[in-house]
N, C-alpha and C positions, 0 to 999 in steps of 0.2 A: 927436837922437842915434841912432846905430844900436848896439843892445845885443846882446851875446852872453851866453848863460846856460850855465854849467857845471853838470854834474849834472842835466841836463834831465829825467831820468826820476824823480828823487826828489821827496819831498814839497815841500821848499823850492824845487826847481827848477821844479816845476809852478806853485807859487804866484807865483814870479818871472815866469814866462812869462805867466801870466794878467794880472799887474799891468802888464807891458809892453804887451800886447795891448789893455788897457783904457785906457792912457794916451793923451793927445792929442798929445804931442810926442816920443814915443819909438817906435822901430821895431825889431822882432826881426830881427836880422841872422844869427844863428848859434845853434845849440843843441848842446852837446857832451855826449857820454856816453862811458864807457869801452869799449875795444875788446872785442867780443864781446857787447855788450848786444843783446838782441833788438829794441830800439827803434830801432837804427840804420837809417836809410833811411825812417823814418816821419815824418809831419808832426808838428812839435813841439807842435801844439795838439790832437792827437788824443786825448790823455788828458783833455782838458778838453771834448771834444765840439766842438771848434772847428778852423778852418783857420788856421794861423799863417803859412803861406807860407815856412817855413824847415824843412828836413829835419834831423833829429838825426843827427849825424856824430861820428866819432872822429878826424877829420882836423883837427889844430890849425891848419893853414893857412887853415881857414875863418875864423879870426880876422882875416884881412886885409881882410874885408868890414865889420868892426865898428869902432866908435869906443871902446867900453868893454866889458870883460868883468865880469860879476858872478859871483862864485865862493863857494859855500858847501859845498865838498866835504870832502876830507881833506887834511892837510898835504902829503903827497907828491904828490898830484894837483894841488893849487893851485900848488906851486912849479914843477911842469912846465908848467902853463898860463901861469905868470907869465913863464917864459923865452920862451914863444911871444909873449906880449904885448910884451916888450921887442923881440923880433925884428921884429914887425910894427908897432911904435909904437902899441900899443893901451893905453888907460888901463884901470885895474883897481880894482874894489871887492871887497875880501876880507873875508868874514864867517866864514871858516873859523877854528876854534879848535884848540888842541892842539899848536901849533908848539913845537919845542925852540929852544934858543939859536941854533943854526946856521940854522934856518929863519927865525927873526925877522931875523937878520943878512942873509940872502939877500933879504928883503923890503926892508930898508933900502937895500941896494945897488941893487936894481932901481928904487927910488924916485929914484935919480940919473939914470935914463934914461927913466922914464915917470912918469905921475901916478898915485898910488895912495891910496885910502882903505882903511885897515886898522883894524878895530875888532872887539872880541869880541862886540858886540851893536849892531845897526843900529837898534834901536828908539829912537824919540825919547824915549819915556817912560823907558827905562832910562838914557839919557844925562842926562836931567833928574834922575833919581835919584842918579846919580853926583855931580852938583853938590850936591845936598842932603847927601849923605854927607860930602863934603869940608867943608861948613859945620859939620855936626854933630860930625865928629871933631875939628875945631879947638876947638869949644867944650867937648867932653867928653874932653879929653886927659889928665885926671887923675881917678882914682877910679872909672873905668868900664872894664868888660871888654867887649871887642868879639868878637862871634861872627857868622860868615857862614854862613847856611843856604841851600842850593839844592836844587831838585827838578826832574828832567826825565824824559822818556820812557824806556822800558826799552831803546831802541836807541841811546841816546847812548853813545859809546865813550870819551870823555875825562872826567876828573873831577879836581878841581872844574871846573865849567864856566868858560869864558872870562870870562863876566860876573862870576861869583863872584870870580875872581882879580882882575878889574879893581876890584871893590868892596874887596877886601882891600888892593890896591895903593893905592887912594885914601885909605884910612885910614892906611896906613903912611906915605905921603908927608906927610899932614897931621900925623902924629906925629913926623916927622923921622927915621924908621928905615927899614931895608931889609926888605921883606916876608919874604924867605927867612930872615932871622935871627930873626923873631918868630912865624912861622906855625906852628900846630899843625894838621897835615894830618889826623891821626887820633888817636883815643884808644881804648886797649884795655888791660884788666887793671889792675894797680896803677899808676895814673898819678900819684898824689900830688896835693897841692893845685894849683889852677890858678896858673900863673905870671903875675905882674903884667906888663902891657904886651904880652902875646902876643895874637895874633889867631887864633881857632879857626875851623875849617871843618868842616861836616857835609854829607853828600850823601845824597839819595834818588834811586833810579832805579826807575821802575815805570810800567806802563800807558802812557797816551798824554799824560802831562803835557807841555804845550808848554814851560813854564819858569816857576818860582816862585823868587823871591829875597827873602830877609829878612836884614837886618843888625840885630843886637841890641846895644845899648849898655846893659850891666847894672851898675847902681850899687847902693848900699846903700839900700834902701827904695823904689827905683823902677827902671823899665825903659823905654827908648825903643826902638821898633821902626820901622824904615823898610823898607817892602815894595813890591816890584813883582811883579805877576802878569800873565803873558801867557796869553790865552785863544785866540789865533789867530796863525799865522805871518804874517798879512797885515801886521802892524805892522813886521816885519823887512823884508818886501818893499818897503813904502812908503818906509821909511828908506833902503833900498839904492838905490832910484830917485832919492831926494833926493841921495844921495852921488854917483851917476852924473852928475847934472845939475851938481853943484858942480864936478866934474872937467872939465866942458866948458870952463871958464875957466883950467885949469891945463895947463902943458906937461909939467912933471915935479915930483917932490916927494912926500913921504910925509905923509899927513894922517890925522886921525881924526874921529869923529863930532862931537866938540867943535868942531873947525874948521868942519864942515859947518853945524852949528846956529848958529854965530856969525854967519853971513851972512844 
């Protein structure tokens, strides 16, 4: 497959480029950056001390040379890229988080015209953790309070993280409720006793934390903790390549990493 990478100059973009260059079955077809970036016109592998053979560009028509785009940018950028993917019949792996309702609907609509994997976290380990959470939440559906904790680097701009939201959503579905109706997004001041059946969220932003997530099921006399910690973005990159390979067999449709891992 010929792969395009969005946000080629960012930390995740560079990691994705390196993963593609190191793969045996994938080829880097295009590398995208925002208009005005000083990296435009340079080789996509220069930041890695390598020659990638593809120049960084802001021209979305470069996607016409690709089979699949991998995008970990920002919602507004991803949606623009997705329009170009539909126009050029390019498949898309979306790891971007922070979409509003309209943005998620735009992705669902695009899935009727091209094949998309959309997931808040591409890590195989995180998606295995979601499976464990579903099992735990079904067993601990009474007498336990659920709390979702997450920590990320100081430059992450959305909170809670997409992964934390997915964890909360997994618990809510197992409990047969809507997350928005039971989520406690913040606590400050005189909050009163904790409300039974609610799911609390807490957030840390600091330093260079790649990503830590812990779900607590707190009962009387005991506490169950399910934790996933990322020490490198490499796990996200490898999961993204696995998602791209999965899309090679799809013409259109919207999928997630659970679909990818089931094959």
